[in-house]
C-alpha positions in Angstrom: 32.4 22.0 27.7 30.5 23.6 24.8 33.4 23.2 22.4 33.8 19.5 23.3 30.1 18.9 22.7 30.2 20.7 19.3 33.3 18.7 18.3 31.7 15.5 19.3 28.5 16.3 17.3 30.6 17.2 14.3 32.6 14.0 14.4 29.5 11.9 14.9 27.7 13.8 12.1 30.6 13.4 9.7 30.9 9.6 10.4 27.2 9.2 9.9 27.3 11.3 6.7 30.2 9.2 5.3 28.5 6.0 6.2 25.1 7.0 4.7 26.8 8.3 1.5 28.7 5.1 1.2 25.5 3.0 1.5 23.7 5.2 -1.0 26.7 4.8 -3.4 26.6 1.0 -2.9 22.8 1.0 -3.6 23.4 2.9 -6.8 26.1 0.4 -7.7 23.7 -2.5 -7.0 21.0 -0.8 -9.1 23.3 -0.8 -12.1 23.3 -4.7 -12.1 20.2 -6.2 -13.6 20.0 -9.0 -11.1 20.0 -6.6 -8.1 18.3 -3.6 -9.6 15.2 -3.5 -7.4 17.0 -4.1 -4.1 19.7 -1.6 -5.0 17.1 1.1 -5.8 15.4 0.4 -2.5 18.7 0.6 -0.6 19.8 3.8 -2.1 16.4 5.5 -1.6 16.2 4.2 1.9 19.5 5.8 3.0 18.9 9.2 1.5 17.0 10.4 4.6 20.0 9.2 6.7 22.1 11.7 4.7 19.6 14.4 5.7 19.7 13.3 9.4 23.5 13.3 9.5 23.5 16.8 7.9 21.0 17.8 10.6 23.5 16.7 13.2 26.3 18.6 11.5 24.2 21.8 11.4 22.9 21.2 15.0 19.4 21.5 13.5 16.9 19.3 15.4 14.2 19.7 12.8 16.3 18.5 10.0 17.6 15.6 12.1 14.1 14.6 13.3 12.6 14.7 9.7 15.5 12.7 8.4 15.2 10.0 11.1 11.4 9.9 10.6 11.8 9.5 6.8 14.5 6.9 7.4 12.2 4.8 9.6 9.3 5.0 7.3 11.4 4.1 4.3 12.9 1.2 6.2 9.5 -0.1 7.2 8.4 0.1 3.5 11.5 -1.8 2.5 10.8 -4.6 5.1 7.2 -4.9 4.1 8.0 -5.1 0.4 10.7 -7.7 0.9 8.3 -9.7 3.1 5.6 -9.7 0.4 8.1 -10.7 -2.2 9.2 -13.7 -0.2 5.6 -14.7 0.4 4.9 -14.6 -3.3 8.0 -16.7 -4.0 6.7 -19.4 -1.5 3.2 -19.4 -2.9 4.2 -20.0 -6.5 3.0 -23.4 -7.7 5.5 -26.1 -8.5 6.7 -26.3 -12.1 4.6 -28.4 -14.5 5.9 -31.7 -15.7 7.1 -31.9 -19.3 4.3 -33.1 -21.6 6.0 -36.4 -22.3 6.1 -37.5 -18.7 2.4 -37.8 -17.8 1.4 -40.9 -15.9 0.1 -43.8 -18.0 -3.6 -43.7 -18.6 -4.0 -40.0 -18.4 -4.1 -37.9 -21.5 -3.4 -34.2 -21.6 -6.0 -32.0 -23.0 -6.2 -28.4 -24.2 -3.1 -26.3 -24.0 -1.2 -28.8 -21.9 -1.3 -31.3 -24.8 0.6 -28.9 -27.1 2.8 -27.5 -24.4 1.6 -24.0 -25.4 0.7 -21.4 -22.8 -0.8 -17.9 -23.4 1.9 -15.3 -24.1 1.2 -13.5 -20.8 1.8 -16.6 -18.7 4.8 -17.9 -20.6 8.2 -17.1 -18.9 10.4 -14.9 -21.0 13.3 -16.8 -22.5 16.9 -15.7 -22.4 18.7 -15.7 -25.8 22.0 -16.6 -24.2 21.0 -19.5 -21.9 17.6 -20.5 -23.3 16.2 -20.6 -19.8 13.7 -18.3 -18.1 15.1 -14.9 -17.3 14.4 -12.9 -14.2 11.5 -10.5 -14.7 12.4 -6.8 -14.9 11.4 -4.4 -12.1 8.3 -3.3 -14.2 7.3 -6.9 -14.9 7.7 -7.9 -11.2 5.6 -4.9 -10.0 2.9 -5.6 -12.6 2.7 -9.3 -11.5 2.5 -8.4 -7.8 -0.3 -5.8 -8.5 -2.1 -8.3 -10.7 -1.8 -11.0 -7.9 -3.1 -8.6 -5.3 -6.1 -7.7 -7.5 -6.9 -11.4 -8.0 -6.6 -12.1 -4.3 -8.9 -9.1 -3.5 -11.5 -10.3 -6.0 -11.4 -13.8 -4.4 -12.0 -12.4 -1.0 -14.8 -10.0 -2.2 -16.7 -12.7 -4.1 
């Protein structure tokens, strides 16, 4: 009976180890692409504790398994909360401004809107290849989210 239990734990541990290593490798592969870099990093980092938990099963070490599972749950919670806040920011973004030539008759544009110029910090970065707005980098996205949170906090305090 002890041999069968050990064999079952080894098989389950190996399957979980292979699965978690495959997910980590997939996350690293996603992180190499600019469009999916942030999600790929989160995915790879999230599944590293699963590797530790599966090694805990293989070694029959309950402490390693427990710490790995606990870290996996905490990292998963952080991932879900981050994705939820990212989606909220995407929904709260204001609609795009109309081009300057399409204002209703009788209304004149003033200030920066008249010239079509925005401050450099607010202007979307342009892609050389397409001429359109490019997706912000991981750093730019994090900087924008932090700035938005600070502005939201200042509004609630004042």
